[in-house]
N, C-alpha and C positions, 0 to 999 in steps of 0.2 A: 782776450789773449792775442787773437790775430790782429786786431786793430792796434793794440799796444806795440806789438812787434813791427807792424807796418809804419807806425809813427816814428819808432826808434830808427828804423831803416831809412826813412825819408830824411830825417835830421842828419844822418851821417853820409848820405850819398849825393850831396850837392856837387861833388866834383865830377859826376857822371855826365857825359854829353847828353843834351836834351833828347836826342833820338833814342837813347837807351834808358833814360831815367825812370819812366813809369813801368816799363817791363822789368827793369832791374830791381826796382823797389818791391814788386810783387814776388819776384823770384828769390830775392835775398831772404825772404821769410822761409821759403822752402829749403834754401841752402842751410839756413840755421837749424831748421827742424831735422834735416838729414844729419848734420853734425851732432846735434844733441841726442838723436836716436842711436847713433853708432858711436859710442864713446869707450867701449871696452878695448884696451890696448891690443889684445890678440886679433880682434876683428879689424881694427884700424890697420894693423900691420899686414893682415891678409890683403886688404884693399890696396895698401901701398905696394905690395909685391905684385899684385895683379896689374896695377898701373904701370909699374916698372917693366913687367913683361910685355905689356901693351905698347911700350915705347918702340918696339920692333923686334926684340929678342925672340919672343914667342913666334912671330910670324916668319922671321928668317929661319928659325929652327924648324918650323913646319915645312917650309919650302925645301930645305936641305933633306929633311926626313922623307918627303915625297920623292925627291930625286934619288935618294939612296934605296928606297923600297920599291919604286916603280920604274926606275931607270929612265930610258929615253921617252917612255910613254908619259912621263910627268913633265917633259920639257915645255909643251904647249901650255898646260895649266899654270905652271910656275912662271912662264913668260908673261902670261896674262896678268898674274898677280903682280909681278914686278912692274909692268907697264902701268897698270891701274894704280899701284902704290906711288909711282912717280908722279902721275897726274894728280892724285889726291894730295900729295905733298905740296906741289906747286899751287893747287887751288886753295888749300887751307891757308898757306902762307900769304897768298895774295889777298884772300878775304880778311885775314887778321889785320894786315896792313891797311886795308881800306876801311874796315869798320872800327878799329881801335877800341873795342869794348874792353874796359878794365875787368880784371878777374874779381870775383866776389870777395876773395880774401884781402884784396887791396882796397875795397870800398866799405867794408864793415868790420870793425875791430873784433867783434864777437865771433867772426868766422876765421878760424886759424887754419893756414895752409898746413896740412899734415905731411906733405912732401914739397920739395922745391919745384916751382913751375919751370918748364923748359923754356918759356918765353913770356913776354909781357902781357899779351892780350888773350882774350877768352873765346871769342867767336870766330869760327865754330870749334868744336872739340875735334882736334886732329886724331886723338886716340880712338874716339868713337868712329870717326869717318873711316879710318883704316880697319878697325875691327870688323865693322859691318861689311865693307867691301871685300876684305879677304875671306871672311866667313862665307859670304854668298858664292864667291868664285871657287873656293875650295870644296864646299858642299855640293856645288853643281857637278863637279867632276868626281868627287869622292863622297857620296851620300852617307856612308857609315861614320864619317867624321863629325856629323851633325851633333851627336851626343856630347862631344867634347867642345866643339867650336861655338855652338849657340850659347851655352851657359857662360863660356869664357868671354864672349863678346858682350853679353849682358853685364857681367861683373866689371868689365873694363868701363862700360858706359856709366854704371852706378858709381864706380870708384872716383870718377872725375868730379861728381857733385859731393860725395861723402868726404873727399879729401880737401874740399873747399876751393877747388881750382876752376870750376865751371858752373854756370847756371844750367838749369834743366833745358832751356831753349838752345843753349850751345850744343848740348848732347843730342837733342832731337834734330837739330840742323845737321850735325855731323852724321847722324844715322841716315837721314834722308839723302844727303849728298853722297855718302858712301854707297848706299843701296842703289841709287840712281846710276852712279858711275859703273858699278859692277854689272848691273843689268844691261847698260849700254854696251859695255865691253863684250858681254856674252852674246848680244845681238849682232854686233859688228865684227867680232874677231873669231868667228866660227870657220 
């Protein structure tokens, strides 16, 4: 089964630049498996909503809620989140422009995008990058939020593969970059 899927993937992914083709071929199999495993409409809709909230709505809402509930004491944590968010945005846009990795849904017709992508390229996952960085920053200052933010960040990361928009390595790279930037901010912005 695995070899058959890998052969099908290889036949359809000839347009992928050489630097991505071997990794993409192996990961397309996983993308297809995720899509086949999660096919119930209510579950797909849940991941679409999570992904949409991960566009920024959830994080900006969190920042506003922190300012409203904690007042001036939340200004520094929210400021860090905004600064790191801006750096994350610039970094992932730059990386996408440099790597130009096509999305799995554009490389393999059996992987259907379940929501419209925000841009053309796949690497890294900006949603995951922001979810991980904001989660680390918020939980550092407000540990009780971990019960909400950790599962949400995980769902955002999973949604990107389940919705056919990212490869697992895009999500992993986004998580590593987001975590690194958040930790760097915590070390330097105290």
